[in-house]
C-alpha positions in Angstrom: -0.2 6.8 -3.8 -2.2 10.1 -3.6 -0.2 11.8 -6.3 -2.6 13.7 -8.5 -5.8 13.9 -6.4 -6.1 17.6 -5.6 -8.5 19.2 -8.1 -7.2 22.5 -9.5 -10.3 24.5 -8.5 -10.0 23.4 -4.9 -6.3 24.3 -4.3 -6.9 27.3 -2.0 -9.8 25.6 -0.2 -7.8 22.5 0.5 -4.8 24.3 1.9 -7.0 26.5 4.2 -9.0 23.5 5.5 -5.9 21.3 6.0 -4.2 24.0 8.0 -6.8 23.5 10.7 -6.9 19.7 10.7 -4.5 16.9 11.7 -4.1 15.9 8.0 -0.9 17.9 7.7 0.6 15.6 10.3 0.5 12.6 8.0 3.0 11.2 5.6 5.9 13.6 4.6 4.7 16.1 7.2 4.8 13.6 10.0 8.6 13.3 10.5 8.2 14.1 14.2 5.8 11.2 14.5 8.6 8.7 13.6 9.8 6.6 16.5 13.4 7.1 17.6 13.8 3.4 17.6 11.5 0.4 16.8 11.2 -3.2 17.9 14.3 -3.9 15.8 16.4 -2.2 18.4 14.9 -4.1 21.4 15.6 -7.5 22.9 12.7 -9.8 23.8 12.4 -12.8 26.0 9.3 -14.7 24.9 9.0 -18.5 25.1 5.6 -18.9 23.3 4.7 -19.8 19.8 3.6 -17.0 17.4 1.7 -17.2 14.1 1.9 -14.3 11.7 -1.0 -14.3 9.2 0.0 -12.6 5.9 3.5 -12.2 4.3 3.0 -8.6 3.2 5.1 -5.7 4.4 3.7 -5.6 8.0 3.8 -9.4 8.4 7.4 -9.6 7.2 8.4 -6.8 9.5 7.0 -8.5 12.5 8.6 -11.7 11.5 12.0 -10.1 11.3 11.7 -9.1 14.9 10.7 -12.6 15.9 13.6 -14.1 13.9 16.1 -11.6 15.5 15.0 -12.8 18.9 15.0 -16.5 18.2 11.2 -16.7 18.9 9.3 -19.7 17.5 7.0 -18.5 14.7 5.3 -19.4 11.5 4.0 -17.2 8.7 0.8 -18.3 6.9 0.5 -16.7 3.5 -2.7 -17.1 1.4 -0.9 -16.9 -2.0 2.1 -18.5 -3.6 4.3 -15.4 -3.2 5.4 -12.9 -0.5 5.1 -9.2 -0.6 1.3 -8.6 -0.6 0.6 -5.5 -2.7 4.3 -5.1 -3.4 5.3 -6.4 -6.8 7.9 -5.6 -9.4 8.3 -6.3 -13.2 11.6 -6.4 -15.0 10.3 -7.5 -18.5 8.4 -4.4 -19.8 11.1 -1.8 -19.6 14.9 -1.5 -19.1 14.2 -0.5 -15.4 12.3 -2.3 -12.7 8.7 -1.3 -12.4 6.7 -1.1 -9.2 3.5 -3.0 -10.2 2.3 -2.6 -6.6 3.0 0.3 -4.2 5.2 2.9 -5.9 5.6 6.1 -4.0 7.4 7.1 -0.8 4.9 9.5 0.7 6.9 9.9 3.9 10.1 11.8 4.4 13.2 9.9 3.0 14.7 9.4 6.5 11.8 7.0 7.1 13.7 4.4 5.1 16.4 4.3 7.8 13.7 3.8 10.4 12.2 0.9 8.5 15.5 -1.0 8.4 16.7 -0.1 11.9 19.5 2.3 10.8 20.4 5.4 12.8 21.6 8.6 11.2 20.3 11.0 8.6 22.0 9.7 5.5 20.0 7.2 3.5 21.5 4.5 1.3 18.8 4.6 -1.4 18.8 6.9 -4.4 15.4 8.6 -4.7 13.7 10.8 -7.4 11.9 13.8 -5.9 8.4 13.6 -7.4 8.2 17.2 -8.4 6.3 17.1 -11.7 7.1 19.6 -14.4 4.1 19.1 -16.8 0.6 18.0 -15.7 -2.9 18.4 -17.0 -6.5 17.7 -16.0 -9.2 15.8 -18.0 -13.0 15.8 -17.3 -13.9 13.5 -20.1 -14.2 16.3 -22.7 -11.7 19.0 -21.9 -8.0 18.6 -21.6 -6.5 21.5 -19.6 -2.8 22.1 -19.0 -1.9 22.9 -15.3 0.3 25.9 -14.5 3.8 25.8 -13.1 2.5 27.3 -9.9 0.0 24.4 -9.5 2.8 21.8 -10.0 5.0 23.5 -7.5 2.1 23.7 -5.0 1.5 20.0 -5.2 5.1 19.1 -4.4 5.5 21.7 -1.7 2.2 20.6 -0.1 3.0 16.9 -0.2 6.6 16.2 -1.1 6.9 12.7 -2.3 9.6 10.6 -3.9 10.2 7.3 -5.8 13.1 4.9 -6.0 15.3 5.7 -8.9 16.9 2.3 -9.8 15.0 -0.1 -7.5 11.5 -0.7 -6.2 9.6 -1.0 -2.9 9.6 -4.7 -3.5 13.4 -4.7 -3.6 13.6 -2.5 -0.5 11.4 -4.9 1.6 13.1 -8.0 0.1 16.6 -6.8 0.9 16.0 -5.1 4.3 13.2 -7.1 5.8 12.1 -10.3 4.1 15.2 -12.2 3.2 15.9 -13.6 6.7 12.4 -14.9 7.3 11.4 -16.4 4.0 12.1 -20.0 5.2 9.3 -19.6 7.7 6.5 -18.9 5.2 3.8 -21.5 4.5 2.5 -20.6 1.1 -1.0 -21.3 -0.3 -2.4 -21.3 3.2 -5.5 -19.0 3.4 -6.8 -18.7 6.9 -10.5 -19.3 7.4 -10.9 -19.2 11.2 -9.1 -18.0 14.4 -10.3 -19.6 17.7 -8.9 -17.7 20.7 -11.4 -19.2 23.2 -8.9 -21.1 25.3 -5.3 -20.5 26.4 -3.9 -21.6 22.9 -5.1 -19.9 19.7 -6.2 -22.3 17.0 -5.8 -21.1 13.4 -7.4 -23.1 10.6 -6.6 -22.9 6.9 -8.6 -23.8 3.8 -7.0 -27.2 3.5 -8.2 -28.2 7.0 -4.8 -27.8 8.7 -5.0 -26.4 12.2 -2.0 -24.5 13.6 -1.7 -23.8 17.4 0.0 -20.8 18.9 0.1 -18.7 22.1 -0.4 -15.5 20.2 -1.3 -14.5 16.6 -0.7 -11.4 14.6 -3.2 -10.8 11.8 -1.8 -8.6 8.9 -4.3 -9.3 6.1 -5.6 -6.3 4.2 -8.7 -4.6 5.7 -10.6 -5.8 2.7 -10.3 -9.3 3.9 -11.6 -8.4 7.4 -14.5 -6.5 5.8 -15.4 -9.5 3.7 -15.5 -11.7 6.9 -13.9 -14.6 5.1 -12.0 -15.2 8.4 -14.2 -16.2 11.2 -13.3 -15.4 14.8 -14.3 -17.4 17.9 -15.5 -15.7 20.1 -17.0 -13.4 17.4 -15.7 -9.9 17.0 -17.7 -7.6 19.2 -20.1 -5.3 17.3 -18.2 -2.1 17.9 -15.1 -3.6 16.2 -17.2 -5.0 13.3 -18.7 -1.6 12.8 -15.2 0.0 12.8 -14.0 -2.4 10.1 -17.1 -1.7 8.0 -16.6 2.1 8.2 -13.0 2.0 6.9 -12.8 3.1 3.2 -11.1 0.5 1.1 -11.8 1.3 -2.6 -11.7 -1.2 -5.4 -9.2 -0.3 -8.0 -6.8 -1.3 -10.8 -3.3 -0.3 -11.8 -2.2 -0.5 -15.4 1.3 -0.2 -17.0 1.4 0.4 -20.8 4.4 0.7 -23.1 4.5 3.2 -26.0 7.0 3.9 -28.8 6.6 7.7 -28.3 6.1 10.0 -25.3 3.0 12.0 -26.2 1.8 12.6 -22.7 2.8 14.9 -19.8 4.2 13.8 -16.4 0.7 13.3 -15.1 -3.0 13.7 -16.0 -5.6 14.0 -13.3 -9.1 12.8 -14.3 -12.2 14.0 -12.6 -14.1 11.5 -10.6 -16.8 11.5 -7.9 -14.7 9.6 -5.3 -11.4 7.7 -5.1 -9.0 8.8 -7.8 -8.2 8.3 -11.5 -5.2 9.4 -13.5 -2.4 8.6 -16.0 1.2 9.3 -15.1 4.7 8.8 -16.5 6.2 5.8 -14.7 9.6 6.6 -16.4 9.7 10.1 -14.8 13.2 10.7 -13.5 14.5 7.3 -14.6 17.5 6.8 -16.8 15.7 5.1 -19.7 14.6 5.5 -23.3 11.4 3.5 -22.7 8.1 5.2 -22.6 6.0 3.7 -19.8 2.6 5.2 -18.9 0.8 4.2 -15.7 -2.9 4.4 -14.9 -4.5 4.3 -11.5 -8.2 4.1 -10.8 -10.0 3.6 -7.5 -13.5 4.1 -6.3 -16.8 4.1 -8.2 -15.2 4.9 -11.5 -13.5 1.4 -11.3 -16.9 -0.2 -12.1 -16.6 1.2 -15.6 -13.6 -1.1 -16.2 -14.9 -4.0 -14.2 -18.0 -4.1 -16.5 -15.7 -5.0 -19.5 -15.2 -8.6 -20.4 -11.4 -8.9 -20.4 -8.1 -7.1 -19.6 -7.6 -6.5 -23.3 -11.0 -4.6 -23.4 -9.9 -2.5 -20.5 -6.7 -1.6 -22.3 -8.6 -0.8 -25.5 -10.9 1.5 -23.5 -7.9 3.3 -21.9 -6.2 3.8 -25.3 -9.5 5.2 -26.6 -9.6 7.7 -23.8 -6.0 8.8 -24.4 -6.8 9.1 -28.1 -9.5 11.6 -27.2 -7.0 13.7 -25.3 -4.2 13.4 -27.8 -5.9 13.1 -31.2 -5.1 9.5 -31.9 -1.5 9.5 -30.7 -2.0 6.7 -28.2 -3.2 4.2 -30.8 -0.4 5.3 -33.2 2.4 4.6 -30.6 1.0 1.8 -28.4 3.2 -1.3 -28.5 0.6 -3.7 -27.4 2.5 -4.5 -24.2 0.9 -3.9 -20.8 0.6 -5.1 -17.2 -2.7 -5.0 -15.3 -3.0 -5.4 -11.6 -6.6 -5.8 -10.4 -6.5 -5.3 -6.6 -10.2 -4.9 -6.1 -11.1 -8.2 -7.7 -8.2 -10.2 -6.2 -9.6 -12.5 -3.6 -6.8 -12.0 -1.1 -6.8 -8.2 -1.3 -10.3 -7.0 -2.2 -9.3 -3.4 -2.4 -6.4 -0.9 -3.0 -5.1 1.0 0.0 -6.2 2.9 3.1 -5.7 6.5 4.0 -6.0 6.6 7.8 -6.0 10.4 8.1 -9.5 10.2 6.5 -10.8 7.8 9.1 -12.3 8.4 12.5 -9.7 8.3 15.3 -12.1 6.2 17.4 -12.3 3.5 14.7 -8.5 3.4 14.4 -8.2 3.0 18.1 -10.6 0.1 18.1 -8.7 -1.6 15.2 -5.5 -1.5 17.2 -6.9 -3.3 20.2 -5.9 -6.9 20.7 -8.4 -9.7 21.2 -7.9 -10.9 24.8 -4.1 -10.3 24.6 -4.0 -13.2 22.2 -4.8 -11.9 18.7 -3.2 -8.7 17.5 -3.5 -6.7 14.2 -1.1 -4.9 12.0 -1.2 -3.3 8.5 -1.3 0.2 7.0 -4.6 1.0 8.7 -3.0 0.1 12.0 -0.1 2.5 11.7 0.2 4.7 14.7 3.0 6.8 13.3 1.0 8.5 10.6 3.3 7.5 7.7 0.8 6.0 5.1 1.5 3.3 2.6 4.4 0.9 2.9 6.2 2.7 5.7 3.0 2.8 7.7 2.5 -1.0 7.2 6.1 -1.8 8.2 6.0 0.4 11.3 2.7 -1.1 12.3 4.3 -4.5 12.1 7.1 -3.4 14.5 4.6 -1.7 16.8 2.2 -4.6 17.0 4.8 -7.3 17.5 6.2 -5.3 20.3 2.8 -5.3 22.0 2.4 -9.0 21.3 5.7 -9.8 22.9 5.3 -7.6 26.0 1.6 -7.6 26.9 1.0 -9.5 30.2 
């Protein structure tokens, strides 16, 4: 989701620095890091019971491998739905909207890897996210970006989006649909006891589940909050690694307008995280005008301090009016969607960007607890793909270790 983050005045500095770091090996530039095959292509003989905690992208991916190999498993999901930070809406516009994760940061061929398909030709129709009109906003000055700057962004980090579907559709169709019957909804986990041969997992309603091995796929924000207790306790080095991972609070807003008065994207200046408006209908076959807003980091507190979602929207419309001389108020339809990841108790943050984290911390987070408790999620991705692909591949990678460790 790192679409509009590179500040104009730092273009040359960024490219010169990145050329001498490992950052260029992440996401769309990490095609060589993709595995030739994943756990989907392998056969496993495992007679134990497995519990998967979390029905997000990584948990569902791991479950698909367990299902394929007729292994006994249960998925414990804290909420009343599956998908985690993947969501879609079909009511606001005449095309499906990704309310959750939206961009494919990785090379398109990654989609085949995620569903276990060989070959170079993908089935999905994608929109190259090569923006034509962008601007910056520092709170007082609105400045139009040059064509060179727009081309630089795309050439530096080529991204894409689904044209007629969503990430939620992709995961539902290619990963989730065969394992949905195994999900126990409304089952937040409060403790994991791996003291003895069997692992005991307890949920908020007092139910205790027993398994031979457990795969934890909750967002890093949940691990940071320590709402799940471990017995024995996590060792200090691991607790320190969890604390050091950046997991910003944030919100995503989708607003509908009667007129398109805005460019493809507007990058707003912030101290950390990111903030920006962007045309969600970019490249879609639609007459609807749908503007998205993303904000993470300290700037989010400005919106958290307001009393309601309606006040947040009113604040955003006011900011757009400053940029466009009242055009936002004049064409706002009153229809919106607001997703508050940072305040949601089962997320407590937005997304991670592992290339910004210490390699030593990532290594620690990928270690199992006594070959009984394993971890997966976007921060656990060893293939450097970021976002949804990283989460799914981490699910395959971790379940392979879970099923093969002695």
